[in-house]
Biopython code that builds the backbone (N, CA, C, O; Angstrom):
import numpy as np
from Bio.PDB.StructureBuilder import StructureBuilder

atoms = [
    (1, "MET", "N", (-29.887, 35.418, -7.813)),
    (1, "MET", "CA", (-29.155, 35.811, -9.080)),
    (1, "MET", "C", (-28.192, 37.017, -9.209)),
    (1, "MET", "O", (-28.464, 37.994, -8.511)),
    (2, "ASP", "N", (-27.444, 37.059, -9.758)),
    (2, "ASP", "CA", (-25.980, 37.963, -9.403)),
    (2, "ASP", "C", (-26.016, 38.409, -10.917)),
    (2, "ASP", "O", (-25.700, 37.857, -11.970)),
    (3, "HIS", "N", (-26.379, 39.272, -10.681)),
    (3, "HIS", "CA", (-26.957, 40.893, -12.022)),
    (3, "HIS", "C", (-25.534, 41.341, -12.258)),
    (3, "HIS", "O", (-25.235, 42.197, -13.091)),
    (4, "LYS", "N", (-24.984, 40.940, -11.758)),
    (4, "LYS", "CA", (-22.836, 41.284, -12.430)),
    (4, "LYS", "C", (-22.388, 40.333, -13.615)),
    (4, "LYS", "O", (-21.778, 40.679, -14.627)),
    (5, "LYS", "N", (-22.719, 39.358, -13.357)),
    (5, "LYS", "CA", (-22.344, 38.152, -13.941)),
    (5, "LYS", "C", (-23.399, 37.968, -14.868)),
    (5, "LYS", "O", (-23.104, 37.442, -15.941)),
    (6, "SER", "N", (-24.405, 38.252, -14.689)),
    (6, "SER", "CA", (-25.904, 38.097, -16.341)),
    (6, "SER", "C", (-25.488, 39.175, -17.038)),
    (6, "SER", "O", (-26.114, 39.061, -18.091)),
    (7, "GLY", "N", (-24.786, 40.211, -17.122)),
    (7, "GLY", "CA", (-24.893, 41.593, -17.977)),
    (7, "GLY", "C", (-25.935, 42.407, -17.631)),
    (7, "GLY", "O", (-25.942, 43.554, -18.077)),
    (8, "THR", "N", (-26.995, 41.951, -16.773)),
    (8, "THR", "CA", (-28.382, 42.925, -16.901)),
    (8, "THR", "C", (-27.205, 44.512, -16.268)),
    (8, "THR", "O", (-26.158, 44.639, -15.633)),
    (9, "ILE", "N", (-28.171, 45.375, -16.909)),
    (9, "ILE", "CA", (-27.538, 46.970, -16.407)),
    (9, "ILE", "C", (-29.461, 47.153, -15.462)),
    (9, "ILE", "O", (-30.639, 47.042, -15.801)),
    (10, "LEU", "N", (-28.566, 47.523, -14.030)),
    (10, "LEU", "CA", (-29.482, 48.084, -13.584)),
    (10, "LEU", "C", (-29.301, 49.267, -12.614)),
    (10, "LEU", "O", (-28.168, 49.595, -12.264)),
    (11, "PRO", "N", (-30.502, 49.975, -12.131)),
    (11, "PRO", "CA", (-30.128, 51.376, -11.425)),
    (11, "PRO", "C", (-29.018, 51.056, -10.426)),
    (11, "PRO", "O", (-28.910, 49.918, -9.968)),
    (12, "PRO", "N", (-28.116, 52.138, -10.054)),
    (12, "PRO", "CA", (-27.142, 52.212, -9.086)),
    (12, "PRO", "C", (-27.977, 51.630, -7.588)),
    (12, "PRO", "O", (-27.371, 51.085, -6.666)),
    (13, "ALA", "N", (-29.060, 51.814, -7.598)),
    (13, "ALA", "CA", (-29.797, 51.516, -5.979)),
    (13, "ALA", "C", (-29.772, 49.519, -6.231)),
    (13, "ALA", "O", (-29.951, 48.569, -5.468)),
    (14, "ALA", "N", (-29.598, 49.594, -7.031)),
    (14, "ALA", "CA", (-29.741, 47.948, -7.027)),
    (14, "ALA", "C", (-28.681, 47.476, -6.544)),
    (14, "ALA", "O", (-28.918, 46.417, -5.964)),
    (15, "TYR", "N", (-27.303, 47.855, -6.502)),
    (15, "TYR", "CA", (-26.164, 47.500, -6.446)),
    (15, "TYR", "C", (-25.725, 47.510, -4.894)),
    (15, "TYR", "O", (-24.713, 46.952, -4.470)),
    (16, "ILE", "N", (-26.710, 48.281, -4.066)),
    (16, "ILE", "CA", (-26.470, 49.144, -2.810)),
    (16, "ILE", "C", (-26.596, 47.372, -1.908)),
    (16, "ILE", "O", (-25.705, 46.974, -1.158)),
    (17, "ASN", "N", (-27.881, 46.556, -2.224)),
    (17, "ASN", "CA", (-28.116, 45.214, -1.414)),
    (17, "ASN", "C", (-28.638, 44.578, -2.361)),
    (17, "ASN", "O", (-29.551, 45.274, -2.805)),
    (18, "GLU", "N", (-28.539, 43.456, -3.013)),
    (18, "GLU", "CA", (-28.592, 42.702, -3.839)),
    (18, "GLU", "C", (-29.672, 41.956, -3.613)),
    (18, "GLU", "O", (-30.273, 41.490, -4.581)),
    (19, "SER", "N", (-30.111, 41.709, -2.314)),
    (19, "SER", "CA", (-31.389, 40.952, -1.867)),
    (19, "SER", "C", (-32.674, 42.067, -1.665)),
    (19, "SER", "O", (-33.843, 41.845, -1.351)),
    (20, "MET", "N", (-32.338, 42.688, -1.813)),
    (20, "MET", "CA", (-33.900, 44.074, -1.960)),
    (20, "MET", "C", (-34.538, 43.729, -3.330)),
    (20, "MET", "O", (-33.932, 43.226, -4.277)),
    (21, "THR", "N", (-35.682, 44.028, -3.303)),
    (21, "THR", "CA", (-36.421, 43.229, -4.676)),
    (21, "THR", "C", (-36.420, 45.277, -5.340)),
    (21, "THR", "O", (-36.469, 46.212, -4.540)),
    (22, "VAL", "N", (-36.343, 45.491, -7.100)),
    (22, "VAL", "CA", (-35.915, 46.512, -7.560)),
    (22, "VAL", "C", (-37.437, 46.565, -8.056)),
    (22, "VAL", "O", (-38.006, 45.529, -8.401)),
    (23, "MET", "N", (-38.113, 47.889, -8.079)),
    (23, "MET", "CA", (-39.731, 47.498, -8.472)),
    (23, "MET", "C", (-39.586, 49.307, -9.162)),
    (23, "MET", "O", (-38.960, 50.320, -8.851)),
    (24, "ALA", "N", (-40.261, 49.030, -9.893)),
    (24, "ALA", "CA", (-40.929, 50.240, -10.774)),
    (24, "ALA", "C", (-42.556, 50.448, -10.615)),
    (24, "ALA", "O", (-43.449, 49.679, -10.262)),
    (25, "PHE", "N", (-42.548, 51.632, -10.972)),
    (25, "PHE", "CA", (-44.181, 52.509, -10.432)),
    (25, "PHE", "C", (-44.226, 53.083, -11.830)),
    (25, "PHE", "O", (-43.255, 53.239, -12.570)),
    (26, "ALA", "N", (-45.705, 53.426, -12.134)),
    (26, "ALA", "CA", (-46.124, 54.036, -13.219)),
    (26, "ALA", "C", (-46.801, 55.404, -12.557)),
    (26, "ALA", "O", (-47.666, 55.237, -11.698)),
    (27, "SER", "N", (-46.378, 56.917, -12.988)),
    (27, "SER", "CA", (-47.419, 57.949, -12.708)),
    (27, "SER", "C", (-47.912, 58.415, -13.695)),
    (27, "SER", "O", (-47.449, 58.416, -14.836)),
    (28, "ASP", "N", (-49.123, 58.945, -13.227)),
    (28, "ASP", "CA", (-50.303, 59.077, -14.299)),
    (28, "ASP", "C", (-50.556, 60.793, -14.022)),
    (28, "ASP", "O", (-51.139, 61.101, -12.983)),
    (29, "ASN", "N", (-50.142, 61.795, -14.892)),
    (29, "ASN", "CA", (-50.158, 63.421, -14.013)),
    (29, "ASN", "C", (-51.408, 64.134, -14.969)),
    (29, "ASN", "O", (-51.842, 65.268, -14.768)),
    (30, "ARG", "N", (-51.895, 63.182, -16.080)),
    (30, "ARG", "CA", (-53.088, 63.607, -16.387)),
    (30, "ARG", "C", (-54.041, 64.403, -15.537)),
    (30, "ARG", "O", (-54.439, 63.905, -14.484)),
    (31, "ALA", "N", (-54.482, 65.731, -15.951)),
    (31, "ALA", "CA", (-55.479, 66.217, -14.821)),
    (31, "ALA", "C", (-56.873, 65.611, -15.075)),
    (31, "ALA", "O", (-57.493, 65.548, -16.136)),
    (32, "VAL", "N", (-57.211, 65.187, -13.862)),
    (32, "VAL", "CA", (-58.852, 64.529, -14.488)),
    (32, "VAL", "C", (-59.888, 65.515, -14.616)),
    (32, "VAL", "O", (-59.897, 66.544, -13.940)),
    (33, "GLY", "N", (-60.658, 65.257, -15.370)),
    (33, "GLY", "CA", (-61.690, 66.405, -15.914)),
    (33, "GLY", "C", (-61.635, 67.500, -16.749)),
    (33, "GLY", "O", (-62.400, 68.440, -16.966)),
    (34, "PHE", "N", (-60.159, 67.043, -17.323)),
    (34, "PHE", "CA", (-59.361, 68.554, -17.912)),
    (34, "PHE", "C", (-60.628, 68.744, -19.237)),
    (34, "PHE", "O", (-60.990, 68.025, -20.168)),
    (35, "ASN", "N", (-61.098, 70.337, -18.640)),
    (35, "ASN", "CA", (-62.280, 70.426, -19.598)),
    (35, "ASN", "C", (-61.561, 72.051, -19.964)),
    (35, "ASN", "O", (-61.763, 72.728, -18.956)),
    (36, "VAL", "N", (-60.987, 72.700, -20.777)),
    (36, "VAL", "CA", (-60.872, 73.606, -21.470)),
    (36, "VAL", "C", (-62.174, 74.791, -21.546)),
    (36, "VAL", "O", (-61.757, 75.923, -21.301)),
    (37, "THR", "N", (-63.380, 74.730, -21.786)),
    (37, "THR", "CA", (-64.817, 75.039, -21.667)),
    (37, "THR", "C", (-64.620, 75.883, -20.180)),
    (37, "THR", "O", (-64.491, 77.094, -19.999)),
    (38, "ALA", "N", (-64.654, 74.636, -19.089)),
    (38, "ALA", "CA", (-64.970, 74.660, -17.827)),
    (38, "ALA", "C", (-63.808, 76.092, -17.401)),
    (38, "ALA", "O", (-64.082, 77.217, -16.984)),
    (39, "ARG", "N", (-62.717, 75.567, -17.661)),
    (39, "ARG", "CA", (-62.043, 76.647, -17.109)),
    (39, "ARG", "C", (-61.929, 77.794, -17.780)),
    (39, "ARG", "O", (-61.415, 78.666, -17.079)),
    (40, "ILE", "N", (-62.233, 78.179, -18.975)),
    (40, "ILE", "CA", (-62.450, 79.496, -19.928)),
    (40, "ILE", "C", (-63.667, 80.304, -18.748)),
    (40, "ILE", "O", (-63.583, 81.421, -18.238)),
    (41, "GLU", "N", (-64.708, 79.301, -18.592)),
    (41, "GLU", "CA", (-65.440, 79.917, -18.020)),
    (41, "GLU", "C", (-65.684, 80.154, -16.455)),
    (41, "GLU", "O", (-66.699, 80.716, -16.045)),
    (42, "ALA", "N", (-64.720, 79.702, -15.657)),
    (42, "ALA", "CA", (-64.046, 80.146, -14.596)),
    (42, "ALA", "C", (-63.162, 81.274, -14.347)),
    (42, "ALA", "O", (-63.304, 81.975, -13.345)),
    (43, "ALA", "N", (-62.372, 81.452, -15.105)),
    (43, "ALA", "CA", (-61.618, 82.462, -15.480)),
    (43, "ALA", "C", (-62.511, 83.994, -15.679)),
    (43, "ALA", "O", (-62.380, 85.140, -15.250)),
    (44, "LEU", "N", (-63.271, 83.425, -16.396)),
    (44, "LEU", "CA", (-64.608, 84.837, -17.118)),
    (44, "LEU", "C", (-65.488, 85.162, -15.786)),
    (44, "LEU", "O", (-66.144, 86.192, -15.633)),
    (45, "GLU", "N", (-65.408, 84.356, -15.081)),
    (45, "GLU", "CA", (-66.468, 84.716, -13.842)),
    (45, "GLU", "C", (-65.417, 85.178, -12.530)),
    (45, "GLU", "O", (-65.718, 86.024, -11.688)),
    (46, "ALA", "N", (-64.366, 84.557, -12.565)),
    (46, "ALA", "CA", (-63.507, 85.260, -11.882)),
    (46, "ALA", "C", (-62.570, 86.747, -11.668)),
    (46, "ALA", "O", (-62.024, 87.355, -10.747)),
    (47, "TYR", "N", (-62.822, 86.912, -13.456)),
    (47, "TYR", "CA", (-62.286, 88.379, -14.272)),
    (47, "TYR", "C", (-63.890, 89.253, -13.918)),
    (47, "TYR", "O", (-63.936, 90.473, -14.072)),
    (48, "LYS", "N", (-65.173, 88.443, -13.427)),
    (48, "LYS", "CA", (-66.064, 89.416, -13.566)),
    (48, "LYS", "C", (-66.254, 89.801, -12.073)),
    (48, "LYS", "O", (-66.523, 90.940, -11.692)),
    (49, "ALA", "N", (-66.099, 88.827, -11.351)),
    (49, "ALA", "CA", (-66.354, 89.346, -9.810)),
    (49, "ALA", "C", (-64.651, 90.317, -9.701)),
    (49, "ALA", "O", (-64.751, 91.534, -9.539)),
    (50, "ALA", "N", (-63.888, 89.991, -9.753)),
    (50, "ALA", "CA", (-62.786, 91.308, -10.017)),
    (50, "ALA", "C", (-63.080, 92.692, -10.443)),
    (50, "ALA", "O", (-62.843, 93.683, -9.753)),
    (51, "ARG", "N", (-63.584, 92.701, -11.567)),
    (51, "ARG", "CA", (-64.104, 93.831, -11.884)),
    (51, "ARG", "C", (-64.887, 94.526, -10.909)),
    (51, "ARG", "O", (-64.492, 95.514, -10.290)),
    (52, "ALA", "N", (-66.253, 93.865, -10.762)),
    (52, "ALA", "CA", (-66.986, 94.365, -9.690)),
    (52, "ALA", "C", (-67.228, 94.847, -8.296)),
    (52, "ALA", "O", (-68.057, 95.502, -7.665)),
    (53, "LYS", "N", (-65.542, 93.887, -8.033)),
    (53, "LYS", "CA", (-64.981, 94.603, -6.404)),
    (53, "LYS", "C", (-64.310, 95.725, -6.905)),
    (53, "LYS", "O", (-64.412, 96.798, -6.310)),
    (54, "ARG", "N", (-63.489, 95.598, -8.146)),
    (54, "ARG", "CA", (-62.951, 97.460, -8.844)),
    (54, "ARG", "C", (-63.467, 97.845, -8.548)),
    (54, "ARG", "O", (-62.967, 98.313, -7.524)),
    (55, "LYS", "N", (-64.697, 98.240, -8.654)),
    (55, "LYS", "CA", (-66.168, 98.997, -9.203)),
    (55, "LYS", "C", (-66.699, 99.928, -7.763)),
    (55, "LYS", "O", (-67.060, 101.098, -7.630)),
    (56, "ILE", "N", (-66.544, 98.776, -6.800)),
    (56, "ILE", "CA", (-66.857, 99.271, -5.638)),
    (56, "ILE", "C", (-65.824, 99.941, -4.656)),
    (56, "ILE", "O", (-66.091, 100.749, -3.766)),
    (57, "TYR", "N", (-65.047, 99.625, -4.873)),
    (57, "TYR", "CA", (-63.547, 100.363, -4.281)),
    (57, "TYR", "C", (-63.366, 101.923, -5.076)),
    (57, "TYR", "O", (-63.160, 103.012, -4.540)),
    (58, "ASN", "N", (-63.534, 101.574, -6.668)),
    (58, "ASN", "CA", (-63.415, 102.903, -7.057)),
    (58, "ASN", "C", (-64.756, 104.103, -6.121)),
    (58, "ASN", "O", (-64.768, 105.095, -5.393)),
    (59, "ARG", "N", (-65.421, 103.427, -6.587)),
    (59, "ARG", "CA", (-66.895, 104.411, -6.249)),
    (59, "ARG", "C", (-66.905, 104.663, -4.650)),
    (59, "ARG", "O", (-67.683, 105.490, -4.176)),
    (60, "THR", "N", (-66.015, 103.922, -3.829)),
    (60, "THR", "CA", (-66.107, 104.060, -2.465)),
    (60, "THR", "C", (-65.466, 105.161, -2.110)),
    (60, "THR", "O", (-65.849, 105.996, -1.290)),
    (61, "VAL", "N", (-63.935, 105.163, -3.081)),
    (61, "VAL", "CA", (-63.159, 105.860, -2.748)),
    (61, "VAL", "C", (-63.730, 107.464, -3.070)),
    (61, "VAL", "O", (-63.738, 108.398, -2.268)),
    (62, "ALA", "N", (-64.291, 107.477, -4.763)),
    (62, "ALA", "CA", (-64.853, 108.813, -5.187)),
    (62, "ALA", "C", (-65.881, 109.258, -4.176)),
    (62, "ALA", "O", (-66.019, 110.473, -4.031)),
    (63, "GLU", "N", (-66.551, 108.514, -3.528)),
    (63, "GLU", "CA", (-68.087, 109.182, -2.781)),
    (63, "GLU", "C", (-67.107, 109.929, -1.516)),
    (63, "GLU", "O", (-67.137, 111.122, -1.212)),
    (64, "LEU", "N", (-66.265, 108.879, -0.909)),
    (64, "LEU", "CA", (-65.737, 109.719, 0.122)),
    (64, "LEU", "C", (-64.745, 110.660, 0.231)),
    (64, "LEU", "O", (-64.493, 111.436, 1.153)),
    (65, "SER", "N", (-64.071, 110.443, -1.120)),
    (65, "SER", "CA", (-62.951, 111.553, -0.863)),
    (65, "SER", "C", (-63.898, 113.042, -1.547)),
    (65, "SER", "O", (-63.486, 114.180, -1.773)),
    (66, "SER", "N", (-64.856, 112.624, -1.674)),
    (66, "SER", "CA", (-65.804, 114.145, -2.142)),
    (66, "SER", "C", (-66.358, 114.571, -0.538)),
    (66, "SER", "O", (-66.694, 115.752, -0.627)),
    (67, "LEU", "N", (-66.520, 114.229, 0.467)),
    (67, "LEU", "CA", (-67.055, 114.552, 1.402)),
    (67, "LEU", "C", (-65.834, 115.827, 2.147)),
    (67, "LEU", "O", (-64.682, 115.667, 1.744)),
    (68, "SER", "N", (-65.984, 116.664, 2.863)),
    (68, "SER", "CA", (-65.203, 117.532, 3.402)),
    (68, "SER", "C", (-64.584, 116.722, 4.901)),
    (68, "SER", "O", (-65.174, 115.772, 5.416)),
    (69, "GLY", "N", (-63.363, 117.290, 5.417)),
    (69, "GLY", "CA", (-62.676, 116.778, 6.751)),
    (69, "GLY", "C", (-63.931, 116.553, 7.564)),
    (69, "GLY", "O", (-64.214, 115.463, 8.063)),
    (70, "ALA", "N", (-64.875, 117.953, 7.696)),
    (70, "ALA", "CA", (-65.339, 117.975, 8.598)),
    (70, "ALA", "C", (-66.883, 116.548, 8.685)),
    (70, "ALA", "O", (-67.214, 115.967, 9.718)),
    (71, "GLU", "N", (-67.577, 116.326, 7.172)),
    (71, "GLU", "CA", (-67.896, 115.382, 7.322)),
    (71, "GLU", "C", (-67.380, 113.968, 7.756)),
    (71, "GLU", "O", (-67.885, 113.113, 8.484)),
    (72, "LEU", "N", (-66.128, 114.015, 7.019)),
    (72, "LEU", "CA", (-65.673, 112.693, 7.502)),
    (72, "LEU", "C", (-65.287, 112.189, 8.727)),
    (72, "LEU", "O", (-65.525, 111.059, 9.154)),
    (73, "ALA", "N", (-64.503, 113.338, 9.431)),
    (73, "ALA", "CA", (-64.643, 113.284, 11.257)),
    (73, "ALA", "C", (-66.317, 112.700, 11.710)),
    (73, "ALA", "O", (-66.662, 111.891, 12.571)),
    (74, "ASP", "N", (-66.931, 113.315, 10.951)),
    (74, "ASP", "CA", (-68.692, 112.859, 12.000)),
    (74, "ASP", "C", (-68.793, 111.243, 11.762)),
    (74, "ASP", "O", (-69.323, 110.603, 12.670)),
    (75, "ILE", "N", (-68.395, 110.638, 10.782)),
    (75, "ILE", "CA", (-68.710, 109.347, 10.755)),
    (75, "ILE", "C", (-67.425, 108.987, 11.327)),
    (75, "ILE", "O", (-67.315, 107.763, 11.250)),
    (76, "GLY", "N", (-66.281, 109.579, 11.932)),
    (76, "GLY", "CA", (-65.048, 108.712, 12.198)),
    (76, "GLY", "C", (-64.157, 108.386, 11.517)),
    (76, "GLY", "O", (-63.235, 107.808, 12.092)),
    (77, "LEU", "N", (-64.078, 108.544, 10.460)),
    (77, "LEU", "CA", (-63.138, 108.963, 9.548)),
    (77, "LEU", "C", (-61.980, 109.723, 8.912)),
    (77, "LEU", "O", (-62.275, 110.916, 8.973)),
    (78, "THR", "N", (-60.738, 109.554, 8.302)),
    (78, "THR", "CA", (-59.361, 110.724, 8.261)),
    (78, "THR", "C", (-59.643, 110.523, 6.547)),
    (78, "THR", "O", (-60.478, 109.727, 6.117)),
    (79, "ARG", "N", (-59.078, 111.097, 5.972)),
    (79, "ARG", "CA", (-58.735, 110.860, 4.427)),
    (79, "ARG", "C", (-57.722, 109.798, 4.138)),
    (79, "ARG", "O", (-57.585, 109.124, 3.117)),
    (80, "GLY", "N", (-56.877, 109.791, 5.531)),
    (80, "GLY", "CA", (-55.886, 108.919, 5.094)),
    (80, "GLY", "C", (-56.349, 107.350, 5.304)),
    (80, "GLY", "O", (-55.770, 106.298, 5.030)),
    (81, "MET", "N", (-57.652, 107.631, 5.915)),
    (81, "MET", "CA", (-58.347, 105.944, 6.067)),
    (81, "MET", "C", (-59.438, 105.404, 4.817)),
    (81, "MET", "O", (-60.026, 104.329, 4.697)),
    (82, "ILE", "N", (-59.435, 106.329, 4.170)),
    (82, "ILE", "CA", (-60.676, 106.299, 2.954)),
    (82, "ILE", "C", (-60.310, 105.219, 1.736)),
    (82, "ILE", "O", (-61.142, 104.758, 0.955)),
    (83, "ARG", "N", (-58.826, 104.903, 1.745)),
    (83, "ARG", "CA", (-58.532, 103.669, 0.603)),
    (83, "ARG", "C", (-58.493, 102.594, 1.568)),
    (83, "ARG", "O", (-58.733, 101.557, 0.949)),
    (84, "ALA", "N", (-58.308, 102.358, 2.771)),
    (84, "ALA", "CA", (-58.418, 101.001, 3.633)),
    (84, "ALA", "C", (-59.909, 100.748, 3.735)),
    (84, "ALA", "O", (-60.289, 99.596, 3.520)),
    (85, "VAL", "N", (-61.059, 101.949, 4.124)),
    (85, "VAL", "CA", (-62.266, 101.567, 3.829)),
    (85, "VAL", "C", (-62.617, 101.619, 2.931)),
    (85, "VAL", "O", (-63.624, 100.936, 3.116)),
    (86, "ALA", "N", (-62.673, 101.949, 1.720)),
    (86, "ALA", "CA", (-62.954, 100.983, 0.368)),
    (86, "ALA", "C", (-62.350, 99.739, 0.285)),
    (86, "ALA", "O", (-63.205, 98.857, 0.212)),
    (87, "ARG", "N", (-60.806, 99.170, 0.263)),
    (87, "ARG", "CA", (-60.648, 97.818, 0.299)),
    (87, "ARG", "C", (-61.773, 97.404, 1.163)),
    (87, "ARG", "O", (-62.657, 96.786, 0.569)),
    (88, "GLU", "N", (-61.962, 97.619, 2.549)),
    (88, "GLU", "CA", (-62.848, 96.682, 3.403)),
    (88, "GLU", "C", (-64.227, 96.747, 2.373)),
    (88, "GLU", "O", (-64.631, 95.645, 2.002)),
    (89, "ALA", "N", (-64.719, 97.538, 2.052)),
    (89, "ALA", "CA", (-65.591, 97.632, 1.599)),
    (89, "ALA", "C", (-66.083, 96.948, -0.200)),
    (89, "ALA", "O", (-67.103, 96.535, -0.752)),
    (90, "ALA", "N", (-65.311, 97.069, -0.386)),
    (90, "ALA", "CA", (-64.953, 95.769, -1.815)),
    (90, "ALA", "C", (-64.607, 94.462, -1.470)),
    (90, "ALA", "O", (-64.569, 93.713, -2.446)),
    (91, "ASP", "N", (-64.311, 93.882, -0.262)),
    (91, "ASP", "CA", (-63.421, 92.699, 0.122)),
    (91, "ASP", "C", (-62.290, 92.541, -0.483)),
    (91, "ASP", "O", (-62.122, 91.357, -0.775)),
    (92, "LEU", "N", (-61.485, 93.180, -0.784)),
    (92, "LEU", "CA", (-60.456, 93.172, -1.295)),
    (92, "LEU", "C", (-59.470, 93.078, -0.467)),
    (92, "LEU", "O", (-58.368, 93.305, -0.967)),
    (93, "GLY", "N", (-59.498, 92.756, 0.896)),
    (93, "GLY", "CA", (-58.421, 92.522, 1.630)),
    (93, "GLY", "C", (-57.659, 92.902, 2.916)),
    (93, "GLY", "O", (-56.594, 92.349, 3.190)),
]
sb = StructureBuilder()
sb.init_structure("model")
sb.init_model(0)
sb.init_chain("A")
sb.init_seg("    ")
for serial, (resi, resn, name, xyz) in enumerate(atoms, 1):
    if name == "N":
        sb.init_residue(resn, " ", resi, " ")
    sb.init_atom(name, np.array(xyz, "f"), 0.0, 1.0, " ", f" {name:<3s}", serial, name[0])
structure = sb.get_structure()
């Protein structure tokens, strides 16, 4: 079938080779199981977990900062290591 003579308007790719079949497809972008309540609950749980980690971090920094330099040396730490040790204790990365 000659599309040019019939007046049918086809996408530009159809004119490259008329022996090729022009195909259309549909896409469904809806989220499977879209549940607002579940998403809010998950966000709340993530917030609670982050807050608990921050509490551990702050407590660790405070406790280590209260030690003297000699006490820190006894446990193999320096003042410059306190924040890194607190991040590790709180599993912050």
